[in-house]
FIMIMI-435777 format. One record per residue (C-alpha): residue number from 1; x, y, z. Coordinates in Angstrom, 2 decimals. Example, Ala and Ser with C-alpha at 12.3 -4.5 7.8 and 13.67 -1.06 7.14 Angstrom:
2
<atom n="1" c1="12.30" c2="-4.50" c3="7.80"/>
<atom n="2" c1="13.67" c2="-1.06" c3="7.14"/>
//
This chain:
254
<atom n="1" c1="-38.33" c2="59.26" c3="31.31"/>
<atom n="2" c1="-41.70" c2="60.14" c3="29.84"/>
<atom n="3" c1="-42.02" c2="59.07" c3="26.21"/>
<atom n="4" c1="-44.55" c2="61.72" c3="25.26"/>
<atom n="5" c1="-45.09" c2="65.42" c3="25.74"/>
<atom n="6" c1="-48.50" c2="64.62" c3="27.18"/>
<atom n="7" c1="-49.84" c2="61.09" c3="27.40"/>
<atom n="8" c1="-53.50" c2="60.59" c3="28.23"/>
<atom n="9" c1="-53.84" c2="56.86" c3="28.86"/>
<atom n="10" c1="-57.63" c2="56.99" c3="28.95"/>
<atom n="11" c1="-57.74" c2="58.72" c3="25.56"/>
<atom n="12" c1="-55.35" c2="56.10" c3="24.17"/>
<atom n="13" c1="-57.55" c2="53.31" c3="25.56"/>
<atom n="14" c1="-60.64" c2="54.81" c3="23.90"/>
<atom n="15" c1="-58.85" c2="55.14" c3="20.56"/>
<atom n="16" c1="-57.77" c2="51.52" c3="20.54"/>
<atom n="17" c1="-61.24" c2="50.41" c3="21.64"/>
<atom n="18" c1="-62.80" c2="52.27" c3="18.72"/>
<atom n="19" c1="-60.19" c2="50.88" c3="16.32"/>
<atom n="20" c1="-60.54" c2="47.23" c3="17.37"/>
<atom n="21" c1="-62.79" c2="46.11" c3="14.51"/>
<atom n="22" c1="-60.52" c2="47.63" c3="11.84"/>
<atom n="23" c1="-57.17" c2="47.10" c3="13.55"/>
<atom n="24" c1="-56.14" c2="43.95" c3="11.70"/>
<atom n="25" c1="-56.82" c2="45.62" c3="8.34"/>
<atom n="26" c1="-54.61" c2="48.64" c3="9.02"/>
<atom n="27" c1="-51.85" c2="47.12" c3="11.20"/>
<atom n="28" c1="-49.72" c2="45.74" c3="8.36"/>
<atom n="29" c1="-46.48" c2="47.01" c3="9.89"/>
<atom n="30" c1="-47.34" c2="45.66" c3="13.34"/>
<atom n="31" c1="-48.12" c2="42.20" c3="11.92"/>
<atom n="32" c1="-44.74" c2="42.05" c3="10.25"/>
<atom n="33" c1="-43.07" c2="43.06" c3="13.51"/>
<atom n="34" c1="-44.94" c2="40.30" c3="15.37"/>
<atom n="35" c1="-43.86" c2="37.67" c3="12.87"/>
<atom n="36" c1="-40.19" c2="38.64" c3="13.15"/>
<atom n="37" c1="-40.44" c2="38.78" c3="16.93"/>
<atom n="38" c1="-41.67" c2="35.16" c3="17.09"/>
<atom n="39" c1="-38.96" c2="34.01" c3="14.69"/>
<atom n="40" c1="-36.19" c2="35.28" c3="16.98"/>
<atom n="41" c1="-37.33" c2="33.41" c3="20.12"/>
<atom n="42" c1="-34.48" c2="31.05" c3="20.97"/>
<atom n="43" c1="-35.93" c2="28.50" c3="23.42"/>
<atom n="44" c1="-39.28" c2="26.81" c3="23.87"/>
<atom n="45" c1="-41.06" c2="28.36" c3="26.89"/>
<atom n="46" c1="-43.62" c2="26.75" c3="29.17"/>
<atom n="47" c1="-45.07" c2="30.09" c3="30.28"/>
<atom n="48" c1="-45.46" c2="33.27" c3="28.21"/>
<atom n="49" c1="-46.56" c2="36.81" c3="29.03"/>
<atom n="50" c1="-47.77" c2="38.83" c3="26.02"/>
<atom n="51" c1="-47.98" c2="42.53" c3="26.85"/>
<atom n="52" c1="-50.26" c2="44.82" c3="24.85"/>
<atom n="53" c1="-51.74" c2="41.90" c3="22.93"/>
<atom n="54" c1="-54.32" c2="43.95" c3="21.01"/>
<atom n="55" c1="-56.51" c2="41.71" c3="18.84"/>
<atom n="56" c1="-54.28" c2="38.73" c3="19.57"/>
<atom n="57" c1="-52.29" c2="38.42" c3="16.34"/>
<atom n="58" c1="-49.00" c2="37.88" c3="18.17"/>
<atom n="59" c1="-50.77" c2="35.73" c3="20.79"/>
<atom n="60" c1="-52.00" c2="33.46" c3="18.00"/>
<atom n="61" c1="-48.53" c2="33.12" c3="16.51"/>
<atom n="62" c1="-47.14" c2="32.19" c3="19.92"/>
<atom n="63" c1="-49.90" c2="29.62" c3="20.51"/>
<atom n="64" c1="-49.22" c2="28.04" c3="17.13"/>
<atom n="65" c1="-45.46" c2="27.82" c3="17.63"/>
<atom n="66" c1="-45.63" c2="26.80" c3="21.32"/>
<atom n="67" c1="-48.88" c2="24.85" c3="21.69"/>
<atom n="68" c1="-47.93" c2="23.46" c3="25.12"/>
<atom n="69" c1="-47.10" c2="26.83" c3="26.65"/>
<atom n="70" c1="-49.41" c2="28.61" c3="29.07"/>
<atom n="71" c1="-50.00" c2="32.07" c3="27.61"/>
<atom n="72" c1="-51.16" c2="35.11" c3="29.57"/>
<atom n="73" c1="-52.03" c2="38.07" c3="27.34"/>
<atom n="74" c1="-52.66" c2="41.59" c3="28.63"/>
<atom n="75" c1="-54.27" c2="44.66" c3="27.08"/>
<atom n="76" c1="-56.15" c2="47.65" c3="28.47"/>
<atom n="77" c1="-58.65" c2="48.00" c3="25.59"/>
<atom n="78" c1="-61.69" c2="45.75" c3="26.24"/>
<atom n="79" c1="-62.80" c2="45.63" c3="22.60"/>
<atom n="80" c1="-59.33" c2="44.48" c3="21.57"/>
<atom n="81" c1="-59.36" c2="41.76" c3="24.22"/>
<atom n="82" c1="-62.75" c2="40.51" c3="23.08"/>
<atom n="83" c1="-61.36" c2="39.87" c3="19.61"/>
<atom n="84" c1="-58.18" c2="38.33" c3="21.03"/>
<atom n="85" c1="-60.18" c2="35.85" c3="23.14"/>
<atom n="86" c1="-62.04" c2="34.69" c3="20.03"/>
<atom n="87" c1="-58.77" c2="34.33" c3="18.12"/>
<atom n="88" c1="-56.90" c2="32.39" c3="20.83"/>
<atom n="89" c1="-59.43" c2="30.77" c3="23.20"/>
<atom n="90" c1="-56.70" c2="28.69" c3="24.86"/>
<atom n="91" c1="-54.90" c2="31.76" c3="26.27"/>
<atom n="92" c1="-55.65" c2="33.59" c3="29.51"/>
<atom n="93" c1="-56.48" c2="37.27" c3="29.03"/>
<atom n="94" c1="-56.25" c2="40.16" c3="31.47"/>
<atom n="95" c1="-57.84" c2="43.59" c3="30.98"/>
<atom n="96" c1="-55.09" c2="45.69" c3="32.54"/>
<atom n="97" c1="-52.68" c2="48.53" c3="31.91"/>
<atom n="98" c1="-49.31" c2="46.78" c3="31.70"/>
<atom n="99" c1="-47.78" c2="49.48" c3="33.89"/>
<atom n="100" c1="-50.09" c2="48.37" c3="36.70"/>
<atom n="101" c1="-49.19" c2="44.68" c3="36.51"/>
<atom n="102" c1="-47.44" c2="43.07" c3="39.46"/>
<atom n="103" c1="-46.55" c2="39.57" c3="38.23"/>
<atom n="104" c1="-45.01" c2="37.04" c3="40.59"/>
<atom n="105" c1="-41.19" c2="37.01" c3="40.53"/>
<atom n="106" c1="-39.76" c2="34.33" c3="38.28"/>
<atom n="107" c1="-43.13" c2="33.34" c3="36.83"/>
<atom n="108" c1="-42.52" c2="33.55" c3="33.05"/>
<atom n="109" c1="-40.03" c2="31.84" c3="30.74"/>
<atom n="110" c1="-40.77" c2="34.34" c3="28.00"/>
<atom n="111" c1="-42.09" c2="37.90" c3="27.98"/>
<atom n="112" c1="-42.99" c2="39.47" c3="24.65"/>
<atom n="113" c1="-44.40" c2="42.82" c3="23.61"/>
<atom n="114" c1="-45.08" c2="44.21" c3="20.16"/>
<atom n="115" c1="-45.68" c2="47.88" c3="19.31"/>
<atom n="116" c1="-46.59" c2="48.72" c3="22.91"/>
<atom n="117" c1="-43.67" c2="49.90" c3="25.04"/>
<atom n="118" c1="-43.58" c2="53.28" c3="23.27"/>
<atom n="119" c1="-46.73" c2="54.12" c3="25.28"/>
<atom n="120" c1="-45.05" c2="53.58" c3="28.68"/>
<atom n="121" c1="-44.97" c2="56.60" c3="30.98"/>
<atom n="122" c1="-42.69" c2="54.97" c3="33.58"/>
<atom n="123" c1="-40.46" c2="52.67" c3="31.51"/>
<atom n="124" c1="-37.74" c2="52.22" c3="34.14"/>
<atom n="125" c1="-40.15" c2="50.93" c3="36.75"/>
<atom n="126" c1="-42.16" c2="48.84" c3="34.31"/>
<atom n="127" c1="-39.10" c2="47.17" c3="32.80"/>
<atom n="128" c1="-37.72" c2="46.44" c3="36.27"/>
<atom n="129" c1="-40.96" c2="44.65" c3="37.20"/>
<atom n="130" c1="-40.87" c2="42.66" c3="33.98"/>
<atom n="131" c1="-37.29" c2="41.54" c3="34.52"/>
<atom n="132" c1="-38.16" c2="40.42" c3="38.06"/>
<atom n="133" c1="-41.01" c2="38.31" c3="36.69"/>
<atom n="134" c1="-38.71" c2="36.40" c3="34.33"/>
<atom n="135" c1="-37.66" c2="32.90" c3="35.37"/>
<atom n="136" c1="-33.91" c2="32.20" c3="35.58"/>
<atom n="137" c1="-32.55" c2="32.22" c3="32.02"/>
<atom n="138" c1="-35.90" c2="33.64" c3="30.92"/>
<atom n="139" c1="-36.13" c2="35.49" c3="27.62"/>
<atom n="140" c1="-37.42" c2="38.98" c3="26.84"/>
<atom n="141" c1="-38.40" c2="39.91" c3="23.27"/>
<atom n="142" c1="-39.65" c2="43.40" c3="22.48"/>
<atom n="143" c1="-40.49" c2="45.29" c3="19.29"/>
<atom n="144" c1="-41.29" c2="48.97" c3="19.11"/>
<atom n="145" c1="-40.86" c2="52.07" c3="16.93"/>
<atom n="146" c1="-37.78" c2="54.29" c3="16.83"/>
<atom n="147" c1="-37.46" c2="58.07" c3="16.42"/>
<atom n="148" c1="-37.15" c2="57.97" c3="12.62"/>
<atom n="149" c1="-40.74" c2="56.71" c3="12.42"/>
<atom n="150" c1="-42.81" c2="59.25" c3="10.47"/>
<atom n="151" c1="-39.83" c2="61.58" c3="10.17"/>
<atom n="152" c1="-41.40" c2="63.04" c3="7.02"/>
<atom n="153" c1="-44.50" c2="64.11" c3="8.96"/>
<atom n="154" c1="-42.37" c2="65.47" c3="11.80"/>
<atom n="155" c1="-40.42" c2="67.53" c3="9.26"/>
<atom n="156" c1="-43.44" c2="69.32" c3="7.81"/>
<atom n="157" c1="-45.01" c2="69.84" c3="11.25"/>
<atom n="158" c1="-41.75" c2="71.38" c3="12.53"/>
<atom n="159" c1="-41.82" c2="73.82" c3="9.63"/>
<atom n="160" c1="-45.28" c2="74.87" c3="10.82"/>
<atom n="161" c1="-44.13" c2="75.31" c3="14.42"/>
<atom n="162" c1="-45.69" c2="72.22" c3="16.01"/>
<atom n="163" c1="-44.86" c2="68.62" c3="16.77"/>
<atom n="164" c1="-46.66" c2="65.29" c3="16.73"/>
<atom n="165" c1="-46.56" c2="64.84" c3="20.52"/>
<atom n="166" c1="-45.09" c2="61.34" c3="20.82"/>
<atom n="167" c1="-41.32" c2="61.14" c3="21.31"/>
<atom n="168" c1="-39.85" c2="57.76" c3="20.44"/>
<atom n="169" c1="-36.52" c2="56.79" c3="22.06"/>
<atom n="170" c1="-33.74" c2="55.21" c3="19.98"/>
<atom n="171" c1="-32.69" c2="51.59" c3="20.37"/>
<atom n="172" c1="-29.70" c2="52.67" c3="22.49"/>
<atom n="173" c1="-31.98" c2="54.26" c3="25.08"/>
<atom n="174" c1="-34.04" c2="51.09" c3="25.46"/>
<atom n="175" c1="-30.80" c2="49.10" c3="25.74"/>
<atom n="176" c1="-29.67" c2="51.37" c3="28.59"/>
<atom n="177" c1="-33.04" c2="51.01" c3="30.36"/>
<atom n="178" c1="-32.91" c2="47.22" c3="30.11"/>
<atom n="179" c1="-29.36" c2="47.13" c3="31.47"/>
<atom n="180" c1="-30.50" c2="49.30" c3="34.37"/>
<atom n="181" c1="-33.31" c2="46.82" c3="35.03"/>
<atom n="182" c1="-30.71" c2="44.11" c3="35.62"/>
<atom n="183" c1="-31.00" c2="41.97" c3="32.49"/>
<atom n="184" c1="-28.07" c2="40.67" c3="30.44"/>
<atom n="185" c1="-27.15" c2="39.65" c3="26.89"/>
<atom n="186" c1="-29.09" c2="42.56" c3="25.48"/>
<atom n="187" c1="-29.25" c2="42.74" c3="21.70"/>
<atom n="188" c1="-30.75" c2="45.86" c3="20.14"/>
<atom n="189" c1="-31.37" c2="46.30" c3="16.45"/>
<atom n="190" c1="-32.91" c2="49.06" c3="14.37"/>
<atom n="191" c1="-33.92" c2="49.19" c3="10.71"/>
<atom n="192" c1="-36.02" c2="51.47" c3="8.54"/>
<atom n="193" c1="-38.89" c2="50.30" c3="6.36"/>
<atom n="194" c1="-40.65" c2="52.48" c3="3.82"/>
<atom n="195" c1="-44.26" c2="52.16" c3="2.76"/>
<atom n="196" c1="-46.29" c2="53.94" c3="0.13"/>
<atom n="197" c1="-49.74" c2="55.49" c3="0.57"/>
<atom n="198" c1="-51.87" c2="57.27" c3="-2.06"/>
<atom n="199" c1="-51.40" c2="60.58" c3="-0.24"/>
<atom n="200" c1="-50.83" c2="62.03" c3="3.22"/>
<atom n="201" c1="-54.54" c2="61.95" c3="4.01"/>
<atom n="202" c1="-54.66" c2="58.19" c3="3.33"/>
<atom n="203" c1="-51.57" c2="57.67" c3="5.51"/>
<atom n="204" c1="-53.09" c2="59.59" c3="8.43"/>
<atom n="205" c1="-56.42" c2="57.75" c3="8.07"/>
<atom n="206" c1="-54.57" c2="54.44" c3="8.23"/>
<atom n="207" c1="-52.75" c2="55.42" c3="11.41"/>
<atom n="208" c1="-55.96" c2="56.69" c3="13.00"/>
<atom n="209" c1="-57.85" c2="53.54" c3="11.99"/>
<atom n="210" c1="-55.26" c2="51.40" c3="13.80"/>
<atom n="211" c1="-55.82" c2="53.39" c3="17.02"/>
<atom n="212" c1="-52.25" c2="54.70" c3="17.05"/>
<atom n="213" c1="-52.95" c2="58.25" c3="15.93"/>
<atom n="214" c1="-51.39" c2="60.88" c3="18.16"/>
<atom n="215" c1="-52.28" c2="64.35" c3="16.90"/>
<atom n="216" c1="-50.49" c2="67.59" c3="17.79"/>
<atom n="217" c1="-52.12" c2="69.81" c3="20.38"/>
<atom n="218" c1="-53.40" c2="73.32" c3="19.74"/>
<atom n="219" c1="-53.12" c2="73.26" c3="15.96"/>
<atom n="220" c1="-54.05" c2="76.58" c3="14.41"/>
<atom n="221" c1="-56.90" c2="76.46" c3="11.90"/>
<atom n="222" c1="-55.64" c2="75.15" c3="8.57"/>
<atom n="223" c1="-52.29" c2="73.95" c3="9.96"/>
<atom n="224" c1="-52.94" c2="70.25" c3="9.43"/>
<atom n="225" c1="-54.28" c2="70.86" c3="5.93"/>
<atom n="226" c1="-51.15" c2="72.85" c3="5.06"/>
<atom n="227" c1="-48.95" c2="70.12" c3="6.54"/>
<atom n="228" c1="-50.71" c2="67.49" c3="4.42"/>
<atom n="229" c1="-50.25" c2="69.65" c3="1.31"/>
<atom n="230" c1="-46.53" c2="70.03" c3="1.99"/>
<atom n="231" c1="-46.19" c2="66.30" c3="2.69"/>
<atom n="232" c1="-47.80" c2="65.40" c3="-0.64"/>
<atom n="233" c1="-45.51" c2="67.86" c3="-2.41"/>
<atom n="234" c1="-42.23" c2="66.96" c3="-0.69"/>
<atom n="235" c1="-42.49" c2="63.18" c3="-0.31"/>
<atom n="236" c1="-44.16" c2="62.07" c3="-3.52"/>
<atom n="237" c1="-42.71" c2="58.86" c3="-4.96"/>
<atom n="238" c1="-44.51" c2="58.95" c3="-8.30"/>
<atom n="239" c1="-47.37" c2="56.69" c3="-7.28"/>
<atom n="240" c1="-48.17" c2="58.19" c3="-3.89"/>
<atom n="241" c1="-46.18" c2="59.33" c3="-0.86"/>
<atom n="242" c1="-43.45" c2="57.62" c3="1.15"/>
<atom n="243" c1="-43.82" c2="56.93" c3="4.88"/>
<atom n="244" c1="-40.88" c2="55.70" c3="6.98"/>
<atom n="245" c1="-41.12" c2="53.38" c3="9.97"/>
<atom n="246" c1="-38.09" c2="52.70" c3="12.16"/>
<atom n="247" c1="-38.46" c2="49.24" c3="13.68"/>
<atom n="248" c1="-36.57" c2="48.59" c3="16.92"/>
<atom n="249" c1="-36.19" c2="45.06" c3="18.25"/>
<atom n="250" c1="-34.75" c2="44.18" c3="21.65"/>
<atom n="251" c1="-33.76" c2="40.73" c3="22.89"/>
<atom n="252" c1="-32.38" c2="39.92" c3="26.34"/>
<atom n="253" c1="-32.01" c2="37.13" c3="28.87"/>
<atom n="254" c1="-32.09" c2="37.08" c3="32.63"/>
//
């Protein structure tokens, strides 16, 4: 199951590299997801794998809550990893695409990932490898975005005959994939959060500045400008425009 119409991993890597310095400023939603993810961890682990660690915000929260745990954090954007190393010098960092990892079976008590699994191109295979690398009774905690994320933008783009390019599966699909990977006690939850931006241009700049921008392909001249105009007109909230994020959280045990 590919999660995108086209997914250029190298282009994604470059975007996150360029966004590293500003990422913490613009990743307000992702920080909130990381904080909730840490709160729902049930047992104290001795070994942790943090996938798609970015600038290390989640890694730092894990190190603070579990100071005795050995933490391995992985990201494929070198500039992000450089900042993460400075933030959490006690952790071990790997510059790797998480889909290319081959961790030892049973090697981690806890695997976490925040705002990353939506970029997987081979989720079945990747999740199967992750489940194998969990220790007996190991815990998996994931947070990602659901299909209602940016539904307002999708609506105006659809009117103009194009789409954003990134297709986000619902919580139920991730639950099915995890069950197929052989993990049990799966708990999936979805909720919507709404944020306000001055206008559509400010919203799109924020997304781009976090490295997560995924623009439609082959836009006709003026299409994006028209989409932004329609967005500002349709989704005004009196002080700006509304942007919806659907937050999906997944918990499971081996």
